[in-house]
C-alpha distance (Angstrom), angle and dihedral (degrees) to the residues before:
residue distance angle dihedral
X1 . . .
X2 3.79 . .
X3 3.81 123.3 .
X4 3.81 88.9 -114.7
X5 3.78 92.4 55.1
X6 3.82 92.0 46.8
X7 3.80 91.0 51.0
X8 3.81 91.9 47.5
X9 3.80 91.4 50.3
X10 3.80 91.7 48.7
X11 3.79 92.5 46.7
X12 3.81 95.1 50.5
X13 3.79 93.2 45.4
X14 3.83 93.3 45.9
X15 3.81 91.6 50.3
X16 3.80 92.4 50.4
X17 3.79 92.2 46.2
X18 3.81 92.4 46.8
X19 3.79 93.2 52.2
X20 3.81 92.8 41.5
X21 3.83 93.6 55.9
X22 3.81 92.7 41.7
X23 3.81 97.0 -112.0
X24 3.82 88.3 122.0
X25 3.79 126.9 44.6
X26 3.81 123.9 -141.9
X27 3.81 95.2 -88.0
X28 3.79 93.4 47.1
X29 3.80 90.1 49.9
X30 3.79 96.4 48.0
X31 3.81 93.7 42.6
X32 3.80 90.3 46.5
X33 3.80 92.0 50.0
X34 3.81 91.6 49.9
X35 3.81 89.8 53.7
X36 3.81 93.5 44.9
X37 3.81 92.0 49.1
X38 3.79 95.5 44.9
X39 3.80 92.5 49.1
X40 3.81 96.2 39.2
X41 3.79 99.3 44.8
X42 3.80 90.8 45.5
X43 3.81 90.0 51.0
X44 3.81 90.3 47.8
X45 3.80 92.0 51.4
X46 3.80 91.9 49.0
X47 3.82 89.5 48.4
X48 3.80 92.3 52.8
X49 3.80 93.2 45.8
X50 3.82 91.5 47.3
X51 3.82 89.5 57.7
X52 3.81 85.4 65.3
X53 3.81 95.0 44.2
X54 3.82 95.7 -100.7
X55 3.82 118.1 134.8
X56 3.83 123.4 -154.0
X57 3.83 88.9 -104.8
X58 3.82 89.7 55.6
X59 3.80 97.6 54.2
X60 3.79 112.9 127.9
X61 3.83 120.9 -125.2
X62 3.83 87.9 -106.0
X63 3.80 91.3 53.3
X64 3.81 91.7 48.7
X65 3.80 89.9 50.5
X66 3.81 91.4 48.7
X67 3.81 90.0 50.4
X68 3.81 91.8 51.1
X69 3.81 89.5 48.6
X70 3.81 91.6 50.6
X71 3.82 90.8 52.7
X72 3.81 92.2 45.5
X73 3.81 91.3 49.1
X74 3.80 92.6 54.4
X75 3.81 95.8 44.0
X76 3.81 89.7 52.9
X77 3.81 89.6 71.6
X78 3.81 98.2 50.5
X79 3.82 95.8 92.4
X80 3.80 91.9 52.7
X81 3.81 90.8 46.9
X82 3.81 90.2 50.7
X83 3.81 89.8 53.4
X84 3.80 91.4 51.1
X85 3.81 92.8 48.2
X86 3.80 92.3 46.7
X87 3.81 92.7 49.3
X88 3.81 90.6 49.6
X89 3.79 96.5 38.2
X90 3.77 123.7 138.9
X91 3.81 89.3 -110.3
X92 3.81 89.0 56.4
X93 3.81 92.1 49.3
X94 3.80 95.2 -102.9
X95 3.80 126.1 148.1
X96 3.81 123.7 -120.3
X97 3.83 94.9 -141.7
X98 3.83 97.7 75.4
X99 3.80 90.3 48.3
X100 3.81 91.5 51.7
X101 3.81 88.4 50.8
X102 3.80 88.3 52.4
X103 3.81 88.7 49.6
X104 3.81 87.3 63.1
X105 3.80 90.8 69.5
X106 3.80 90.3 51.5
X107 3.80 92.1 47.3
X108 3.83 90.7 50.8
X109 3.80 88.7 63.6
X110 3.80 88.0 73.1
X111 3.80 91.1 64.1
X112 3.80 91.6 41.0
X113 3.82 88.3 56.3
X114 3.82 92.5 48.7
X115 3.80 89.4 53.5
X116 3.82 93.9 46.1
X117 3.80 89.9 51.2
X118 3.81 90.2 50.2
X119 3.79 91.5 51.5
X120 3.80 91.3 53.2
X121 3.81 99.6 37.2
X122 3.78 96.6 42.9
X123 3.82 92.7 52.5
X124 3.81 100.2 171.1
X125 3.78 98.1 2.7
X126 3.78 115.6 118.4
X127 3.80 119.5 -101.5
X128 3.81 125.2 -167.8
X129 3.80 120.4 -149.8
X130 3.80 104.0 -126.3
X131 3.80 129.7 -167.8
X132 3.77 125.8 -147.0
X133 3.78 104.3 27.1
X134 3.79 116.7 177.4
X135 3.81 89.5 -90.1
X136 3.81 98.1 61.3
X137 3.79 110.0 147.5
X138 3.81 100.1 172.9
X139 3.79 143.4 5.2
X140 3.81 113.2 -67.0
X141 3.79 118.7 -101.1
X142 3.82 122.5 -120.9
X143 3.82 91.2 -101.1
X144 3.78 92.7 56.0
X145 3.80 91.1 46.3
X146 3.83 90.0 54.3
X147 3.81 91.3 48.6
X148 3.81 95.4 47.1
X149 3.80 110.3 121.6
X150 3.81 95.8 9.4
X151 3.81 110.9 141.9
X152 3.80 120.3 -155.7
X153 3.77 135.3 150.2
X154 3.80 115.2 -88.1
X155 3.79 89.5 -117.3
X156 3.83 89.6 56.7
X157 3.81 93.4 51.3
X158 3.80 89.1 49.5
X159 3.81 93.9 47.2
X160 3.81 94.7 51.1
X161 3.82 92.1 43.3
X162 3.80 96.1 -129.3
X163 3.78 112.3 136.6
X164 3.82 137.0 144.5
X165 3.81 113.6 -96.6
X166 3.83 108.6 -9.9
X167 3.81 96.1 127.3
X168 2.87 138.0 -126.1
X169 3.80 89.3 45.1
X170 3.82 108.8 160.8
X171 3.81 91.4 -169.1
X172 3.80 91.0 68.6
X173 3.78 124.9 67.6
X174 3.82 88.0 -138.5
X175 3.83 89.9 48.7
X176 3.80 86.4 -134.6
X177 3.81 94.4 -74.3
X178 3.80 109.5 143.6
X179 3.82 89.0 -14.6
X180 3.80 111.5 176.6
X181 3.81 96.7 -157.4
X182 3.78 128.2 104.6
X183 3.79 142.2 -175.1
X184 3.78 115.6 -109.4
X185 3.79 123.6 -165.2
X186 3.81 107.0 -121.0
X187 3.78 144.7 176.1
X188 3.81 91.8 -148.3
X189 3.82 118.1 122.4
X190 3.79 117.4 -87.9
X191 3.81 115.3 -95.6
X192 3.77 109.9 -108.0
X193 3.78 122.9 -120.6
X194 3.75 131.0 0.4
X195 3.76 126.3 -32.8
X196 3.82 115.7 -88.6
X197 3.79 116.8 -90.0
X198 3.77 109.3 -87.5
X199 3.82 129.6 -157.6
């Protein structure tokens, strides 16, 4: 697990816990989440691009736009999350456990962003679908098991719309929620033929 992903996980969980116990008010929570998301998703994108030899200064205009869209997408859900945390707050008799489980879906967006950045930055480099990254949160679904070890160019993965995480992904039995798979840059030969049929 990268330092960026650890920091993102800690930040999300600390923000939820702080708002749940009442240490943070609504504005502190929403402002804090915006900062955590902006910093974390940016770090994730840079991490994914770096795996393909692309530095932040070398990002294309399309990659910069995709990064901004990823940040915007995540921040759009903060208000709803705040409502859920407030309704289940300690003061309202709620339990922290369900909120920490919900945090898992937010934390998974870090790895989704790394993979999206790889798909864009790697262009025609080869990426291998890999099970059981360091961020596994559950057993792999049958779709992910069938894709494990498949090697295709990044442009192919993007064109067919099959990517770890990135929910909702109808091509995966898990729909990408809490998916533990990742793309790894590889020198292995390309997998022949089409991808296996997926649910």
